C-alpha positions in Angstrom: 14.1 2.9 -16.9 11.4 5.5 -16.7 11.7 8.6 -14.4 9.4 8.4 -11.4 6.4 10.7 -11.3 5.5 12.3 -8.0 2.0 11.1 -7.1 0.1 11.4 -3.9 -0.5 8.0 -2.1 -4.3 8.6 -2.2 -4.2 9.5 -5.9 -2.5 6.2 -6.7 -4.8 4.2 -4.5 -7.8 5.7 -6.3 -6.3 5.0 -9.7 -5.5 1.4 -8.7 -9.1 0.8 -7.4 -10.6 2.3 -10.5 -8.5 0.0 -12.6 -9.4 -3.1 -10.6 -13.1 -2.3 -10.4 -13.9 -4.1 -13.7 -12.1 -7.3 -12.5 -13.1 -7.6 -8.9 -16.4 -7.8 -7.0 -17.6 -4.7 -5.1 -16.9 -6.4 -1.7 -13.3 -7.2 -2.8 -12.8 -3.6 -3.9 -14.1 -2.3 -0.6 -11.9 -4.7 1.3 -8.8 -3.5 -0.7 -9.8 0.1 -0.1 -9.9 -0.5 3.6 -6.5 -2.2 3.5 -4.9 0.5 1.4 -6.4 3.3 3.5 -4.2 2.1 6.4 -1.2 2.5 4.1 -2.3 6.0 3.1 -2.7 6.9 6.8 0.8 5.5 7.5 2.1 7.7 4.7 0.3 10.7 6.2 1.8 9.9 9.6 5.3 9.7 8.2 4.9 12.7 6.0 5.5 10.7 2.8 3.9 13.2 0.5 4.5 11.3 -2.8 5.2 7.7 -3.5 8.4 8.3 -5.3 9.8 9.0 -1.8 8.8 5.5 -0.6 11.7 3.2 0.5 12.0 -0.4 1.6 12.5 0.9 5.1 9.2 2.6 5.0 7.6 -0.7 3.9 9.2 -2.5 6.8 8.0 0.2 9.2 4.5 0.1 7.8 4.4 -3.7 8.4 5.2 -3.1 12.1 3.0 0.0 12.3 0.0 -2.0 11.0 0.7 -5.2 13.0 0.9 -3.2 16.2 -2.2 -1.0 15.4 -0.2 2.2 15.7 -2.6 4.2 13.5 -5.5 6.2 14.9 -8.2 4.1 13.2 -6.6 0.7 13.0 -6.1 -1.8 15.8 -3.6 -4.6 16.3 -3.8 -7.5 13.8 -2.8 -11.1 13.7 -0.5 -12.6 11.1 -3.3 -13.9 8.9 -4.8 -10.4 8.7 -1.4 -8.8 8.3 -0.6 -11.2 5.4 -3.8 -10.1 3.6 -3.0 -6.4 4.1 0.6 -6.9 2.8 -0.5 -9.1 -0.2 -2.9 -6.3 -1.2 0.0 -3.8 -0.8 2.2 -5.9 -3.0 -0.3 -5.9 -5.8 -0.9 -2.2 -5.4 2.9 -1.5 -5.6 3.1 -3.6 -8.7 0.4 -1.4 -10.2 2.2 1.8 -8.9 5.4 0.7 -10.7 3.5 0.4 -14.0 2.5 4.1 -13.8 6.0 5.2 -12.7 4.9 6.1 -9.2 7.4 3.8 -7.4 10.5 1.9 -8.5 9.9 -1.4 -10.2 10.7 -4.2 -7.8 9.2 -2.2 -4.8 6.6 -5.0 -4.3 9.4 -7.5 -3.5 10.5 -5.3 -0.6 7.2 -6.1 1.3 8.1 -9.0 3.6 5.2 -11.3 4.4 4.8 -12.8 7.9 5.5 -16.5 8.4 
């Protein structure tokens, strides 16, 4: 198992989007940027400075935070929208694990709505 590398949430989001840019349309990239920006805002609100500090509890709290529209720039969302946000987060966390920013298996800790 590799040692985790402390990386800022924004830094990992930028790396992820740069990596995906060749595979996805511009509108899909922008959609994912919007979804992941809410995760970065949550990390800022919770003072999660680097992703190696991220826990399953944080992911559960983010799910509730985003559903309820607790961020300054994000309103309440329905389950369909929340599902899209969390699906994007899962793929992002899978990428983050490949660059040793989070524990492998972190993506499975993101529970999707029914």
